[in-house]
C-alpha positions in Angstrom: 0.0 0.0 0.0 1.4 3.4 -1.0 0.6 6.4 1.2 0.9 9.9 -0.4 2.1 12.6 2.0 0.6 16.0 1.8 2.9 18.9 2.0 2.6 20.9 5.2 1.0 24.3 5.0 3.4 27.2 5.7 1.6 28.8 8.7 4.3 31.5 8.9 3.2 33.1 5.6 0.1 34.7 7.0 -0.4 36.2 10.4 -3.4 36.8 12.5 -4.7 40.3 13.0 -7.9 42.3 13.4 -10.2 44.1 11.0 -8.4 47.5 11.5 -4.9 46.3 10.7 -3.8 46.5 7.1 -2.0 43.2 6.5 0.5 42.6 3.6 -1.8 39.9 2.2 -4.7 42.5 1.8 -2.8 44.9 -0.4 -3.8 43.1 -3.6 -7.5 43.4 -2.9 -7.6 47.1 -1.9 -9.8 49.0 -4.3 -11.6 45.9 -5.6 -15.3 45.6 -5.4 -17.0 42.7 -3.5 -17.8 41.1 -6.9 -14.2 41.2 -8.0 -13.0 39.7 -4.7 -15.7 37.0 -5.1 -14.3 36.1 -8.5 -10.8 35.8 -7.1 -12.1 33.7 -4.3 -13.9 31.4 -6.7 -10.8 31.0 -8.9 -8.6 30.2 -5.9 -11.1 27.6 -4.6 -11.2 26.0 -8.1 -7.4 25.8 -8.2 -7.0 24.5 -4.7 -9.8 21.9 -4.9 -9.1 21.0 -8.6 -12.4 21.6 -10.3 -13.4 23.5 -13.3 -14.0 27.2 -12.7 -17.8 27.8 -12.5 -18.5 24.1 -12.0 -17.9 23.3 -8.3 -18.6 19.7 -7.1 -22.0 19.1 -5.6 -22.2 18.2 -1.9 -23.3 14.6 -1.2 -26.3 15.1 1.0 -27.4 11.5 1.4 -24.9 11.1 4.3 -26.9 13.7 6.2 -30.4 12.5 5.4 -32.6 11.6 8.3 -34.9 9.4 6.1 -34.7 5.7 6.4 -34.3 3.9 3.0 
């Protein structure tokens, strides 16, 4: 059996802060509208979870169903 190892996330790249602190990571999004930020978010999700942009996978809801089959 072959186990694939996931690379560890670099937790030092981003730091915690509050709403009033301007972080370095936010500079790219300053001046963007909410719609533009939403498009960037959708693109980054599609890349990180490996699905086609605009076609996210559907959630399997049968596991949460309370009905007996």
